Every structure is written in structure tokens, then in C-alpha cells.
Kinemage of the C-alpha trace (Angstrom):
@kinemage 1
@onewidth
@group {chain A} dominant
@subgroup {mainchain}
@vectorlist {calphas} color= white
{ca met a 1} P -21.948 9.071 42.580
{ca arg a 2} L -23.143 11.957 40.418
{ca met a 3} L -19.617 13.450 40.566
{ca phe a 4} L -18.149 10.108 39.426
{ca trp a 5} L -20.347 10.088 36.311
{ca arg a 6} L -19.454 13.710 35.531
{ca val a 7} L -15.726 12.902 35.732
{ca ala a 8} L -16.177 9.732 33.661
{ca thr a 9} L -18.102 11.682 31.015
{ca val a 10} L -15.348 14.311 30.805
{ca leu a 11} L -12.651 11.624 30.510
{ca val a 12} L -14.505 9.823 27.714
{ca ala a 13} L -15.091 13.107 25.869
{ca ser a 14} L -11.391 13.989 26.217
{ca ala a 15} L -10.336 10.595 24.867
{ca leu a 16} L -12.642 10.950 21.897
{ca ala a 17} L -11.333 14.447 21.213
{ca ala a 18} L -7.745 13.173 21.363
{ca leu a 19} L -8.537 10.450 18.873
{ca ala a 20} L -10.182 12.959 16.577
{ca ala a 21} L -7.111 15.164 16.841
{ca gly a 22} L -4.919 12.263 15.812
{ca thr a 23} L -3.075 11.548 19.064
{ca gly a 24} L -4.157 7.894 18.921
{ca pro a 25} L -3.224 5.512 16.068
{ca arg a 26} L -2.741 7.673 12.985
{ca ser a 27} L -5.509 7.326 10.418
{ca val a 28} L -5.347 7.696 6.661
{ca ala a 29} L -7.105 11.063 6.858
{ca ala a 30} L -4.543 12.435 9.308
{ca ser a 31} L -1.528 11.418 7.239
{ca ser a 32} L 0.416 14.269 5.651
{ca ala a 33} L 4.004 13.108 5.026
{ca cys a 34} L 5.073 11.894 1.595
{ca gly a 35} L 8.007 9.726 0.623
{ca val a 36} L 11.397 10.664 -0.803
{ca glu a 37} L 13.372 7.498 -1.584
{ca phe a 38} L 12.629 6.152 -5.099
{ca trp a 39} L 9.493 8.305 -4.902
{ca ser a 40} L 9.153 8.935 -8.654
{ca leu a 41} L 9.320 5.177 -9.320
{ca lys a 42} L 6.889 4.427 -6.498
{ca thr a 43} L 4.357 6.932 -7.845
{ca leu a 44} L 4.765 6.209 -11.577
{ca ser a 45} L 6.018 9.753 -12.134
{ca asp a 46} L 9.617 9.002 -13.148
{ca pro a 47} L 11.022 10.145 -16.530
{ca gln a 48} L 10.571 6.598 -17.941
{ca arg a 49} L 6.933 6.206 -16.824
{ca asn a 50} L 5.695 6.053 -20.426
{ca leu a 51} L 7.639 2.813 -20.918
{ca val a 52} L 5.271 1.035 -18.536
{ca lys a 53} L 2.682 -1.188 -20.228
{ca leu a 54} L -0.522 -0.431 -18.347
{ca arg a 55} L -2.485 -3.465 -19.528
{ca pro a 56} L -2.006 -5.977 -16.698
{ca arg a 57} L -0.231 -9.268 -17.299
{ca arg a 58} L -1.329 -12.130 -15.062
{ca thr a 59} L 1.328 -13.716 -12.909
{ca thr a 60} L 1.814 -15.128 -9.400
{ca ile a 61} L 3.704 -13.978 -6.356
{ca ala a 62} L 5.819 -17.151 -6.617
{ca leu a 63} L 6.892 -16.298 -10.176
{ca ile a 64} L 7.775 -12.736 -9.192
{ca asp a 65} L 9.679 -14.015 -6.164
{ca ala a 66} L 11.674 -16.350 -8.438
{ca arg a 67} L 13.127 -13.432 -10.413
{ca pro a 68} L 16.798 -12.693 -9.754
{ca met a 69} L 17.305 -9.677 -7.531
{ca pro a 70} L 19.193 -6.962 -9.438
{ca his a 71} L 22.406 -5.559 -7.957
{ca pro a 72} L 22.581 -2.719 -7.300
{ca thr a 73} L 18.903 -1.884 -6.734
{ca pro a 74} L 17.713 -0.005 -9.848
{ca thr a 75} L 17.230 3.734 -9.409
{ca thr a 76} L 15.621 4.000 -12.851
{ca arg a 77} L 13.079 1.831 -14.682
{ca ala a 78} L 15.901 -0.382 -15.936
{ca thr a 79} L 14.302 -3.848 -15.906
{ca gly a 80} L 11.397 -5.472 -17.716
{ca tyr a 81} L 9.766 -6.173 -14.363
{ca gln a 82} L 9.530 -2.426 -13.699
{ca arg a 83} L 8.025 -1.689 -17.105
{ca arg a 84} L 4.734 -3.500 -16.724
{ca val a 85} L 1.583 -3.644 -14.641
{ca trp a 86} L 1.225 -7.129 -13.138
{ca arg a 87} L -1.945 -8.780 -11.879
{ca val a 88} L -1.886 -11.294 -9.043
{ca val a 89} L -4.518 -12.987 -6.943
{ca ala a 90} L -3.483 -13.133 -3.310
{ca gln a 91} L -4.554 -13.046 0.285
{ca ile a 92} L -4.017 -9.672 1.955
{ca ile a 93} L -2.973 -10.860 5.394
{ca glu a 94} L -2.353 -7.475 7.014
{ca phe a 95} L -2.055 -3.764 6.285
{ca lys a 96} L -1.006 -0.497 7.883
{ca leu a 97} L -0.426 3.188 7.170
{ca glu a 98} L 3.248 3.959 6.619
{ca asp a 99} L 5.121 7.158 7.559
{ca asp a 100} L 5.193 8.148 3.873
{ca ser a 101} L 1.347 7.935 3.794
{ca asp a 102} L 1.291 4.748 1.698
{ca ile a 103} L -1.014 1.914 2.691
{ca his a 104} L 1.319 -1.076 3.029
{ca leu a 105} L -0.287 -4.406 2.125
{ca val a 106} L 1.312 -7.764 2.914
{ca leu a 107} L 0.267 -10.313 0.294
{ca phe a 108} L 0.503 -14.105 0.572
{ca asp a 109} L 0.035 -16.915 -1.919
{ca glu a 110} L 1.343 -20.499 -2.028
{ca gly a 111} L 4.045 -19.990 0.592
{ca his a 112} L 5.313 -16.665 -0.745
{ca tyr a 113} L 4.983 -13.166 0.691
{ca met a 114} L 5.109 -9.843 -1.088
{ca ile a 115} L 4.510 -6.146 -0.448
{ca ala a 116} L 2.074 -3.964 -2.380
{ca glu a 117} L 1.702 -0.245 -1.725
{ca met a 118} L -1.059 2.324 -2.271
{ca pro a 119} L 0.122 5.965 -2.330
{ca phe a 120} L -1.904 8.784 -0.791
{ca ala a 121} L -3.597 10.927 -3.474
{ca ala a 122} L -2.088 14.173 -2.157
{ca cys a 123} L 1.404 12.639 -2.449
{ca leu a 124} L 1.097 11.837 -6.158
{ca pro a 125} L 3.105 14.310 -8.276
{ca thr a 126} L 1.365 16.001 -11.194
{ca ala a 127} L 3.479 13.834 -13.517
{ca thr a 128} L 1.983 10.588 -12.154
{ca arg a 129} L 0.729 8.339 -14.928
{ca asp a 130} L -2.614 6.544 -14.503
{ca arg a 131} L -3.292 8.847 -11.559
{ca lys a 132} L -7.075 8.325 -11.435
{ca ala a 133} L -6.675 4.546 -11.363
{ca ile a 134} L -4.159 4.728 -8.493
{ca ile a 135} L -6.450 7.009 -6.473
{ca arg a 136} L -9.480 4.830 -7.228
{ca ala a 137} L -7.682 1.644 -6.137
{ca arg a 138} L -6.854 3.069 -2.722
{ca ala a 139} L -10.342 4.494 -2.272
{ca thr a 140} L -11.839 1.102 -3.178
{ca phe a 141} L -9.689 -0.660 -0.596
{ca ile a 142} L -10.576 1.809 2.170
{ca lys a 143} L -14.277 1.681 1.333
{ca gln a 144} L -14.409 -2.112 1.397
{ca cys a 145} L -11.814 -3.028 4.027
{ca gly a 146} L -11.675 0.042 6.270
{ca pro a 147} L -9.180 2.847 6.894
{ca ala a 148} L -5.536 2.091 7.582
{ca thr a 149} L -3.853 3.227 10.802
{ca ser a 150} L -0.269 3.242 12.024
{ca asp a 151} L -0.965 -0.094 13.754
{ca trp a 152} L -0.944 -3.376 11.834
{ca gln a 153} L -4.430 -4.710 11.112
{ca thr a 154} L -4.962 -8.355 10.173
{ca leu a 155} L -7.307 -8.954 7.267
{ca gly a 156} L -7.333 -12.228 5.339
{ca ala a 157} L -9.121 -10.793 2.285
{ca ile a 158} L -8.708 -12.419 -1.119
{ca ala a 159} L -8.204 -9.951 -3.958
{ca tyr a 160} L -7.137 -9.469 -7.547
{ca ile a 161} L -4.496 -6.738 -7.454
{ca ser a 162} L -2.908 -4.924 -10.391
{ca glu a 163} L 0.233 -2.900 -9.837
{ca val a 164} L 3.533 -1.763 -11.295
{ca gly a 165} L 6.688 -3.781 -10.685
{ca phe a 166} L 9.197 -2.169 -8.319
{ca trp a 167} L 12.532 -3.284 -6.854
{ca asp a 168} L 13.251 -2.235 -3.283
{ca phe a 169} L 16.377 -2.690 -1.199
{ca pro a 170} L 16.520 -4.547 2.132
{ca his a 171} L 15.535 -2.303 5.048
{ca arg a 172} L 13.635 -4.605 7.423
{ca gln a 173} L 10.303 -4.076 5.661
{ca ser a 174} L 7.525 -6.371 6.886
{ca gly a 175} L 6.225 -9.021 4.484
{ca his a 176} L 8.880 -8.610 1.794
{ca ala a 177} L 9.528 -11.093 -0.998
{ca ser a 178} L 12.815 -12.969 -0.742
{ca asn a 179} L 14.191 -10.910 -3.667
{ca tyr a 180} L 12.642 -7.629 -2.432
{ca ala a 181} L 10.417 -7.293 -5.476
{ca glu a 182} L 7.344 -5.191 -4.716
{ca leu a 183} L 4.189 -4.057 -6.463
{ca his a 184} L 4.134 -0.281 -6.270
{ca pro a 185} L 1.866 1.544 -6.953
{ca val a 186} L -1.382 -0.442 -6.976
{ca thr a 187} L -3.449 0.568 -10.019
{ca ala a 188} L -6.532 -1.618 -9.456
{ca ile a 189} L -7.958 -3.899 -6.803
{ca lys a 190} L -10.958 -6.217 -6.753
{ca ile a 191} L -11.801 -7.706 -3.373
{ca val a 192} L -13.248 -11.215 -3.807
{ca ser a 193} L -13.878 -12.016 -0.127
{ca gly a 194} L -12.888 -11.031 3.383
{ca cys a 195} L -14.031 -7.391 3.521
{ca his a 196} L -17.516 -6.170 4.268
{ca gly a 197} L -17.677 -2.616 2.921
């Protein structure tokens, strides 16, 4: 019996060590990869970043989802939607850590879904505009709602979220708007309910 408990103790210690080393679901602290595709737009570091009006304009996910999808997908800040910070109130129904180190939020309001993304501080280029606000928004989310992992986590939190408009292209992303409009990067977040941090 004593041998059984010794073996069990070793197995538990090994499992905990593996988790700490990052062999389990990847945590936000263990993430190191950064994105490539549209990365300057996604991190507000593109050459046209100074065109973005940082004072948030209130809108709804439904109104954003009603916008016509541009063809082809803009590779520069070519549309009015991309040149403003928008503020929505929505339910965050789930979140996860993406391969590019972003925290991917799936938002829902009045029958419409939408994606919002929070870049990892170490992945923000030096040219990133409103850098401190972007870092603070992600830190606020983690502090109040918990760290993201590579597995989807359901949430249900209600939040006011401010973020820059971004057009993505279809690539089987989870929780996308029908027109593939996204909010990327998040510049501020205020959790109203649903998180306990």
C-alpha cells in the first residue's frame, strides 16, 4: 500500500510538472508565436494607423454585421470601418488562445456573432498606436475572467468592448460575423457581469 502511494505521488508530481512546462493546454504565459497575415492592421501598427479615430463610437454588432463585405479583403486601412475605434456591448460567449498568441473572443448580441481579438504584448510592434491601452485591455480581461488556453472556454460575461474595425477573409474562424467584420485589436474592455476576478 505504501508503494502504491509513492507511485501515485510521483505520477501526480510528473503531471503537474508537465503542465508547468506547457505540455498540457497552452496558457497565455507560454505563448510565444506572433501573427503574420494582416499583422500590421491587427496590431494598429500599419502605415495608416494615424488615420484611426481613437475616441470610440457606440454601435452594435448587428449594425457592423449589416455592412457590405468589401471585395477583395482590404490589405490597407481603406474603409471608414477600419479607421475608427468602435464600442459595443455584448456577451462574450467563449474565448481561447490562438496560435498567433491573440486571445480570440466570440461576441454575441441580438442574434449576431462577431470576433474580437486581444494581441499579446510581446507581439505588438514598436510602431503600435495606443499600445498601453491594448496591453491594459488584455490584462484586464485575464485578471477578471482568467487566463486563456488553447482549448475553448465558455464564459457568458457581459462587457463593453472598444476596438478597431478590421476586415478578415473567410478561413473557417469560429464565431465570425456574416460579413467577416472583426474588432481587432481591443483597446478597452469593461466587464459588467459574468467574471469574478
